[in-house]
C-alpha positions in Angstrom: -42.0 73.6 -83.2 -43.5 70.3 -82.4 -45.2 68.3 -85.1 -47.3 65.2 -84.7 -47.0 62.3 -87.1 -49.2 59.3 -86.4 -48.4 58.2 -82.9 -45.0 59.8 -82.8 -44.1 63.2 -81.7 -41.0 64.8 -83.2 -39.7 68.0 -81.6 -38.7 70.6 -84.2 -38.0 74.2 -83.2 -40.3 76.8 -84.6 -38.3 78.3 -87.5 -40.1 81.6 -88.3 -42.3 80.3 -91.2 -46.0 80.7 -91.6 -46.3 76.9 -92.2 -45.1 76.3 -88.6 -47.8 78.5 -87.1 -50.4 76.8 -89.3 -49.1 73.4 -88.1 -49.4 74.6 -84.5 -52.9 75.7 -85.1 -53.7 72.4 -86.8 -52.4 70.5 -83.8 -54.4 72.8 -81.6 -57.6 72.0 -83.6 -56.8 68.3 -83.2 -56.4 68.8 -79.4 -59.8 70.6 -79.3 -61.4 67.6 -81.0 -59.6 65.1 -78.6 -60.8 67.1 -75.6 -64.4 67.3 -76.8 -64.6 63.7 -78.1 -61.8 61.6 -76.4 -60.1 58.9 -78.4 -56.8 57.1 -78.2 -54.9 56.6 -75.0 -53.8 58.8 -72.1 -50.2 59.0 -73.5 -51.7 59.9 -76.9 -53.5 63.1 -75.7 -50.8 64.1 -73.3 -48.1 63.7 -75.9 -50.1 65.9 -78.3 -50.5 68.5 -75.5 -46.7 68.4 -74.9 -45.9 68.6 -78.6 -48.1 71.7 -78.9 -46.6 73.3 -75.8 -43.0 72.7 -76.9 -43.7 74.3 -80.3 -45.7 77.1 -78.8 -42.8 77.9 -76.4 -40.3 77.9 -79.3 -42.6 80.2 -81.3 -43.2 82.6 -78.4 -39.4 82.8 -77.8 -39.0 84.1 -81.3 -41.8 86.6 -80.8 -40.2 87.9 -77.6 -36.9 88.1 -79.4 -38.6 90.4 -81.9 -38.2 88.0 -84.8 -40.0 89.9 -87.6 -41.4 86.7 -89.2 -42.6 85.3 -85.9 -44.3 88.6 -85.1 -46.0 88.6 -88.5 -47.1 85.1 -87.9 -48.8 86.2 -84.7 -51.6 87.7 -86.9 -52.5 84.2 -88.1 -52.9 83.0 -84.6 -54.7 86.2 -83.5 -57.2 85.8 -86.3 -58.2 82.5 -84.8 -58.3 84.1 -81.3 -55.5 82.0 -80.1 -55.0 78.2 -79.8 -58.3 76.4 -80.5 -58.1 74.1 -77.5 -57.8 77.0 -75.1 -61.2 78.3 -76.3 -62.9 75.3 -74.5 -62.5 76.7 -71.0 -64.0 75.8 -68.7 -63.3 72.2 -69.8 -65.9 69.6 -69.0 -63.6 67.0 -67.4 -66.1 64.1 -66.9 -65.9 62.8 -70.4 -62.1 62.8 -70.2 -62.1 61.2 -66.8 -64.5 58.5 -67.9 -62.9 57.7 -71.2 -59.3 57.7 -70.1 -59.9 56.5 -66.6 -57.5 59.2 -65.3 -56.2 59.4 -61.8 -55.2 62.7 -60.1 -51.7 62.6 -61.6 -53.1 62.4 -65.2 -55.5 65.3 -64.4 -52.6 67.3 -63.0 -50.5 66.7 -66.2 -53.4 67.6 -68.4 -54.2 70.7 -66.5 -50.5 71.7 -66.4 -50.1 71.6 -70.1 -53.2 73.6 -70.6 -52.3 76.2 -68.0 -48.8 76.6 -69.3 -50.2 77.1 -72.9 -52.7 79.6 -71.6 -50.0 81.6 -69.8 -47.9 81.8 -72.9 -50.9 82.9 -74.9 -51.7 85.6 -72.4 -48.0 86.8 -72.3 -47.9 86.8 -76.1 -51.1 88.8 -76.3 -50.0 91.3 -73.7 -46.6 91.7 -75.4 -48.1 92.3 -78.8 -50.6 94.8 -77.5 -47.8 96.7 -75.8 -45.7 96.5 -79.0 -48.6 97.9 -81.0 -49.1 100.8 -78.6 -45.3 101.5 -78.7 -45.3 101.5 -82.5 -48.3 103.8 -82.6 -46.6 106.3 -80.2 -43.4 106.2 -82.3 -45.4 106.9 -85.5 -47.2 109.8 -83.9 -43.9 111.3 -82.7 -42.3 110.8 -86.1 -45.3 112.6 -87.8 -45.2 115.4 -85.2 -41.5 115.8 -85.8 -42.0 115.8 -89.6 -44.8 118.4 -89.2 -42.7 120.6 -86.9 -39.8 120.5 -89.4 -42.1 121.5 -92.2 -43.6 124.3 -90.2 -40.1 125.7 -89.4 -39.2 125.9 -93.1 
């Protein structure tokens, strides 16, 4: 996972611990605040977006690999309805453009980080929904088999 310390971003892989998901969500909340009320510099906000995306990718890789702790941690994120900064869509860009004096490349980078994050969140949500349906079907089959076995006795 990526964590942010001061003005420095250190890349640390998500390691299947609830604290990592909480740190991701804290960084997401920070991003939400930066988007709503810009501060710092262009590299500052873009590095934070990149840090979040790196950590989120690492986390999602664990979920897709069926890591049980990562899957459990998904509930923490789902309770918050996903990353906080994604809930701002559609984003009012004028305050960002005015504050940071962005050119088209900066806007492209900003939008790219958000879009990639949004795609990962959608894939995670779809995967977890499919997983829940599969588990429900398996449980029904097991109950039916158990009942059938009891009825044949």
